[in-house]
N, C-alpha and C positions, 0 to 999 in steps of 0.2 A: 849895282852888284847883281849878278845873275843868281837865280835860285834853281834848284833841282825840280824836275818834273818826273812823272811816273815813268816816262820813257828812258830816263837816265839811270834808273835804279839797277837794271841788270849789270851795269858796269861795276857795281859794288857787290853783287851777289854771285852765287854759284850758277852753274849751267841750268839747274832746275828752278832757279828763281827764288829759292828759299833762304839762301845765305847760310846754309848749314853744311856746305862742303868742307870736309876736314883738310883736304890737300890744297884747296885754293887759298892763295894769300889774301889777307885782309887788306882792303884798300881804304885809306883814310878818306874823311870828308874833304871835298876840294876846298872848302872855305872854313878852315878851323878858326875857333874863337879862343882867346886866352882866358882861363878861369880867373875870377877875382880871388883876392886873398882869403876871404871868409865865405866863399861860395861853396855850397854843398855839391857833392858828386852827382846826385840825382838831379838837382836843379841845373847844373851845367850841361848834363847830357840832354835834358829836355829842351834847353835853350838852343843847343846846337842842332838838334833834330828839327825844331820849329824853324830855325834859321834856314835850313835846307829844304823846307817844305816836304818833309817825309809824310806820306799819306797815313791816315789814321788806321786803315785796314791792314797796313803792314806792321810787323813787329820790329821796331827799330833795334831792340836788344839783340835780335838774331844776327844783326850785321856784325856783331863782335863774337858770333858763334856761342852765344849764351842762350840756351833753350829755356825760356821761362815766360809765363803769361803775366807775371806780376813785375812791372818795372820797378816797383818800390823795393824789391829785393836786390837791386843792383849794388848798393853800397856794402852788402854783406856777402857777396859772392866769394868764392875761394880766391886766395891770394895769387894762385898761379894764373888766374884769368886777367890779372891787372895789366900785363903787357899787351894782350889783345885789345882791351878796352882803350889803353893809351894810344895804340897804333890807329884805332878807328877815330879817336878824337884828335889825333895828331898833337898830343901834349906829352911832356915827360912822364915816365912811369912813376917818378917820385910824387908828382902832383896827384896821380890817381891813388897811390898807396896812402898818401897823407889824408885823403878824404874818405877812405874806406873804413867801415866800422868792423874791425876784426874782433872776434871773440877773445877774451882774455880772462885771467883770474886776478882777483884783488884781495890780498891779505887773507887768503884762505876762506873767503866767504862762500856760502852755498849758492847765492843768487848769481845768475849769469851777468857778466859785464862785457861792455864793448869799449874799444879804443876810439875816443872822440877827439881827434886832433891832439894826440899824445896825452890825453887826460882820460883815465878809466872812469866810466859811468855805468850805472845799472842799465841793462837792456830795456827795462820797463820805462825808462825816461824817454825813449825814442818814439816819436809819432811817425808811422810809416804810411798809413792808408790815406790820411787826409792831408791836403796841402794847405798850410797856413801862411798867410802873407800879411804884410803891413802896407796899407795904401800909401802912408806917408813916406816910408822908406823906398818903395818902388818909384815914387815920384822923383826921388833924388837920383837913384841909380837902379835901373830895372834888371835885377838879378835876384836869385833866391839865396838868402842867407842860411848858413848851416845851423845857426842857433834857433831858427824857426822850427826845426824838426825836434826840438827837445820840449817835452810836455810841461816841465816846471816853469818854463818861461813863456808867458802869454803876452809878451810885449817885445818890441824891438829896442835893443839897448841904445842904439844911436839916436833915435827920434822919440823914444818913450811912448810910441803909439801902440795901441793894443792890436793883437793879431786877429784876423778873421779867417774862418774856414768855410764860409759860404759866399756865394756870389751876392754882391750887394745890390744887384739889379732887382727891383721889386718884381719884375715879370719872371725872373728865373729863381733865385734863392736856393739853388742846388749846391751840394757839397763840392768843394774843389778837390781834385784828385790828380793822379799821375798816370792814368791809363793811356792817354793820348798825347802826342807831341804838341806843345803849346809854348807860347811865350809866357814868362812868369807874370807879366802884368795883365794877362788876358784870362777870361773864363773859358774853359774848353767846351762848355755847353752852349752858351749864347754868344760868346765872343765879346762880351762887354769889357771895357777897359776899367780895371779895378782902381786905377789911379784917379778916376773921376769921382770916387766916393771917399768919404771921411770915416774915420773910426775914433773911438774914445781914446783919451790919453790917460796915462798913469797919474794918480793924484800927486800933488807937489810933495807932500810929506812922505810918500812911498818911493819916490824916484831914487833917492840916495841909497837906501838899503837894497832896492831891486837892482840897481846898477852894480852894487858890490857883489851880489849873489851871481849875476850873469857874468861879471868879469872873471870869476873864478875859473870858468871853463870856456872862456872866449877863445876862438881859433887863433887870434893874434897873440903871440908870446909876449909882446910888449905890454899889451893890456893886462895879461895875467900877472906880469911882474909888477905893474903899477898897483894892482889890487892887493897884492901880497903885503904892500907897505901899510895897509889899513887893518891887517889882522892883529888882534890883541896879543900881548906878550904871552899870556897863558896858553894860547892856541898857535903860537908861531911854529911849532914843530909838527903841526897837522898838515896833511896834504890837502890840495884843493878839492879832491873828491870827498874827503871826510868833512871838510868845512861845508860844502854844499849839502851833503847828506844831513849834517847837523841842523842847517837852516831849515830844510824841508821837514825834518822830524819835529823841531820846535813849532813850525807852522801848523802841522797837523795836530800837535798836542794842544795848542790854543784853540784850534778849530773844533776839535772834539769836545773841549771844555764848554764851548758855546753851545754845541749841540747836545750836551748832557752826557757825553761818553766819559769813560774813566780809564781807558787803555788804548793802546795803539799797537797793531802788529806791524810787520814789514810793509812798507809802502809799495803798492802794486799799480798796474797801469790804470785800472778802473778808478783808483782813488783820485785821479786828477780830473774827474768829471766835476764841473762846477768850480774848478780851481781859478783863482783870480790873483792879480798882482798884489793886492792887499794881504792875501794869505801868505805869500812868500815874504812880503815885507815884515810881517810880524816875527817870523823866525830869524830873518836876517838882522833885525834890530838887536835881538838877544845875543847873537854872535858878535856883532860889531861892538857893542858896549859891554862885553863880558869883563868882570862879573857883576857890575852894577846893574846892568839891564836884567840879569837873571834874578837879582834880589828884588827888583821892581816887579818882575813877573810873579815872584812868590808873594809879594805884598798884595798884588791884585787878586791872586787866587785865594789868599787868606780872607780877603774882604767878602768873597762870595761863598764862604764855607757854610752859611746858614742853609742854602738850598741843597747841600749834599746830605741827604738822609740815608740812614742805614749803614754809614761808615763812621769810623771813630779815629781819634788820635791825629797823627801827622797826615794820614791819608785823608781825613776830613779837613785838615788844616790847609794843605796845599793841593788838594785835589789829585788829578791824574799824574802830577809831576813826581810824586813819591813812588807810585806804582810804575811809572815810566822808567825809574831808575833800576827796578828789578826785572824789566822786560828782557827776556833772553834774545828777542829779535834784534836788540840793539848791540852794536859791536862792544867788545870789552872796554875799549878806551872811552866810549861814550858813557857807559855805566860808571866807570871810574871817575870821569869828569863830574857827572851829576852827584856821585857820592861825596866827592870833595866839596862841591859847591853847597850841597845841602848841609853838610857838617859846618862849614864856615857860616852859613846863614843862621843856623840855630845855635852855634857855639858848642860848648861841651855837653849840652843836654842831648843833642842829636847823637852824640857818640854812644850814649847809653842805649838809645832806641835802635840805632843801626846794628849794634852788636847783639841786642836782644838778651834774654835771660840765659845764663849759663848754669845748666843743671849740675855740672861737675863741681863748680866753685860756688859756695853759698855766701860768699862775702858780699857786703853791702857796698853800693856805689856811693861815692863821696857826695854828700848833700842830698841824696834821694833815697826813698824807701819804696819798695813795691807795696801793693795793696795788702798782701798777706803779712809782710813784715810790719807795716804800720798797724794792722789789726792785732798782731801778737804783742807789739810793744804797748799799745793802748788798752789791751785786754778787753776788746770789744769785737763784735761780729763784723766781717767785711761789708755786709749789707748796710750797716750803720754808716761806714765811711762813704759808701756810694751815695748816700743821701746828701753828702756835702758837695757832690759834683753839681747838683742843681741849685745850690745856694750861691751865690755869685763869687765869693772871695777865694775859694780854693783853686790853686793852679795845679793842673795835672798835665802829664805827658803820657800819651798812649801810643804804643807801637802799632803797626798796621793791623788790620782786622783779621786776625787768625787766632787759632786755638792756643798757641803758646806765647802770645805776646802779652807782656805784663802792663800794668798801669803804674806809672811812677808818680810819686807825690814828693813835694819838697819837705825834707825832714824837719826843718825849723818850724814850718807852719803846723805840721801835724803835732809836734811836741808841744808847741805853744798852746794849741787848742786842747790837747790832752791835759795839760796843766790847768787850763781854765775849766775843763770838764771835771777834774778832780775837786775843784772848789764848789761843785754843785751838789745838792742833796735832793733826792726824789721826795715826792709828797709822802710816801709811806714811811720813809726814814724820819722826816720831820714830825709826822704824826706819832710815831713810836717814841720819839725823843720828848716831845712836848705834851702829848696826850690830847691835842686839839684836833677836831674833825677837819676834813679837807676844805669845806666851805668856809670855815672860820679862818683857815690859813689864807685863802684867797681874799677874804674881806680884809684881813690884816695887811695883805700886800697892797690893796687899794688904799688903805689908810696910811701907808708909808712905813709901817712897822717892819714889814718883810719886803723882800725884793725877788720878783719872779725872773727866771733866766730867760734870755732871748738870744737870737742870732745863731751863728754856726755852732757855738758851744752847746746850745740847747738841742740843736739838731743832732749833733754828734753824741749827746747824752742819750738820746732815744725818745720814744714817745712818753707822754704823761706830763705832769706838772713838776717843774724843777725850781728850786729856790737856791739863792746864793748862801753858801755855808757861813760866810762871814756875817751876813745880816741875821741869820738864824741864831748864831752864837751871841750877837749883840742883844737880840730880843730876850734870850734866856738869861743873860747876865742882868738885863734891866729888870726882869721880874724877880730874880733872886736877890737883887740889891735893895728890894723894897722892905725887907725885914731882916732880923738877925738870924744867923745860922744856928740851929739847935739840933741836938742828937735825939731828943725824946719829945714826943708831942705833948705840948702843955694841956692842962685840963681845960675843957670847954672850947677847944679849937677843933675845927673840922677841915679836912683838905678841901681845896677849892673845887675839885672835880665832883665830890659828893654833894656839895651845896648846889652846884649848878644843875647837875643831873636830876635833882629832886624838884626843880622848878618847872612843873608841867604847864602852869597857867600862862607862861610867857613864851611866845615863839622865839626860837633862836636865842636862848638866854646867854650864850657864850659871848656874843659881841658886846652887849651892854655891861656884862660882868667884867670883862677885860678892860673895857673903856673906863669903867668906874675904878677899877684896880689901878690902872696906869695914871688916872687923874687924881688919885688919892682919896676918892670918896669912900672906898673900902680899905680898912686898915689891915695890913699883913702882920699877923702876930709872930710869925716865924717861918723859917724855911728849913725843912728836914735835910739833914746831911746823909742822904741815902742814894741809891742808884735807881730809884723809881722814876716815873715820868715827871715832868716839871709841874703840871697842874695838881699832881697828887702830893707834891712836896710843899707847895704853898699852903700855909695854914691861916685860916681866917675864922672869925666868929660867924656862926651860921645865921644868927638873928640879924646881923648887919647886912648880910647879902639878901635875906628875905625882905628886910625893910626897904632896901634900895630897889629891889625888883617890884615890890608892891606899891611904891610911891607913884603918885599920879604924874609927877614930873618925869619920872623915868619911863613910864609907859608911853607917854606921848611928848617927847622932848622937842621944844620949838615948834609945836603944832604939827609934827610929822605924824602921818597915819600908818607908818610902816609897822609899828609894834601892835596896833589894834587890828591888823589884818593877818590872815593866814594864807598859805599857798593853796593852790588848787589840789595838790596831792594830799595836804593835810585835811582839806575838806572832804576829799574822797574817803580817807581813812575814818574820819569822824562819822560820816553818814553811811559808810560801807557800800559805796556805789562807785561806778567808773567815772573817768574824767569826762566822757561824752555826756553823761547825765548831769554833771556839775555845770558844764558849759550851757546845756539846755536850760537849766534852772537860772543861770545868770542872764541868759537871753530873755527869758520870760519875766524877769524881775522878781522872782520868788526869793532870790538871795541877793542882797545888796553887795556892791563891790566898789573898789577904788581903782581907777586906771592910773598906772605909774607912768613915769616920763618915757620909758622905753616902749609903751603901748600895751604891756601886759596888764591883766586884770587880777586883782587880789580880793578874794571874798572877805567881808567883815566877819570877825569871829562871832560877834553878838548876833548877826543875822543868820549865820550857820546854826548856832545853838538854838535860836528861836525857831528856825525851820524844822529842826529835829524835834522840838517840843510840840509844834502845831500840826505837822503833816507826817504822813507815812507813804512810802512807795510800795509798789506792787511786790517787789522782792521781799521787803520786810514783812508784809502781810502773809506772803506764802510761807516764809520761814516760821512765823508765829503760828500759823494754822497747820503746818506740817503737810502741805500739799504743794503741787507744782504751780507755776505761774499761770499756765493756761486755765487751770481750774479756778483760780482766783479771779481771772478776768471774766470767765463765763458767769460765775456766781455773783460777783460784786456788781457787774454792769446791769444785771436784772433787778437788783434790789437797792443799789446806791449809785448816785450820780457823782462822778469825780469832781474834785474841787477845780482842777486845771489840767489841761492836756497839752503837752509840749508839741513842738512842730514835728517831731518824729513819732508821735502817737503814744508817748509815755504818759501814764495817768498818775496824778498826784491826789492823794486822798486825805481828807480831814482826819486827824488822829482820833478825835472824840467819836465821830461817826463810825470810823473803821473799827475801833475797839468795841463800841456797842454792838456792831454787827457781828464781830468775832465772838463776843459773849453769847449773843443769841444763837449763833451757829454752834457753839460748844454745848449749849443747853439742849438744842435740838438733837445733836449727835448723841448726847447722854440719854435722852428719852428713847431714841431709836434703839440704842444698845439694850436698855432695860426691856423694851418690848420684845426684842429678839430672844432675850434670855427667858422671858416668861413663855414665849411661844414654844421654845424647846422643852 
């Protein structure tokens, strides 16, 4: 087969050699080539020019009277130029028009669309500057496929080999382009045969969804018809353009979730940077297995909701999928499809969330209460209900994160917990009913006589100590049943409260008194029929209580040292010092103590009383002398040596020596006063 040389070119061009003569007829190539069924117009033109050895310095496009420096714009030239290009290539005009990407509109969308082999596609899908090839497909038949010009497809559908846009020659590595005539299997820079190199293949699990997505826009009508049989019934009325767009949108939705994004605008050309076949396969799987695959996607997004911070409700639950449904960049039918799918996934609950609060109708939703409605029904503050969100059992449903979105709670759970909360009593109410201090109530709860509230009901009740109302009533009935009911106090009987409050020599007398009362050691003479507190209604003999508290067995039952000790606070009040000083005295061994099982130290009452009789502290001396502490330190340190000094420098003085020195100081002060009066 002969090829053209530079000397043969004037036969095709005008008299000036530029090929731009308007009146000269266009002469076809002498050796035309028939285009393949799925070959692109740009690839066929480059193949014909390379076949005829058109020099690189010539602009082959000018042979068809098309004045342009960019051959990649050949498929988008005006339609009236198609006959000239068809005459140059010596092929039917229908073949040229079929391969041209004419601008078109699609369902009123704002983005520009092109006609790709009778299928409308966004213009951003077309890759025009770089030439992408598949070495495996070129090894079978050396021509450029039209599908290789679409950015979403980074693979060849026939061989499932990945596309390359660089020369695979290690010495070259430059981008492949369209500026110079070339054979499709060669690099226009170094002339390397691309068929001699290998490229990666699409993973086995991604081949089926990738083939489905590519078959939707395949140039062959038979392939498109075969792929339509795989479309789910719910999407059967969708066009191939919408199905491919849905695949790509779901692909980017999952890809943004991996990268930590939560929204997606309209897909643009730069968004396909770093695009891979696995990305397209993710979205194609969702479309192929609709709606089960969509529910699986929701389940996977819900499993990752922990890492979505700063968002709430359904937005936190399924991530960007919920916001993707409200994205105005999506077509209306895509938003309607997602709306219906999310409703079916969540059931009737999502219907409440999607509709949102209706300010015109204040009616309640069946089975659900808003946060404000639940707070009004339970007669508590909404912040108390919010504490239940952190307790694990309360199921809530929250609309997207905006100012008007409510929080929905299940009505049966809220009402059940409110009923349980009504069965609780706060510590102050129990104290007012029984007349017992709080620490006594807590001790009775440890003994099993009362029951403290716990769980969500206690959290819902609020802060503080809460008791079960039923257990409190049982305890009150137990005390009132110990004696007969009387309307007048019998002679010689005293209320239990007055007897216990007068027992100052025993620490915490309520616990042993109640224990003896319940055990029957103290006899109840009667119970007043009045509305006063419980311990004021129970009548006992005062001497029986005093005898019980004064008995040795009661002071130290079972060898326990709890009743022979006092707390640190009581020791502070007895010696009129701070807790820091008491701890220093305990460390120095000046006050004996007993260490309890929980590690706390309890001073012995006898040791504290003995310390008060034998020693004095600087503050006590200053108070007795009527001077400040600094004066006491200066005066006493010069005349008296302290008995012991603590680690913090606090002095402990002997009471006998300190009182003798104070007496001497008082006499000296008296003598000085008399001398001054005489001098005056």
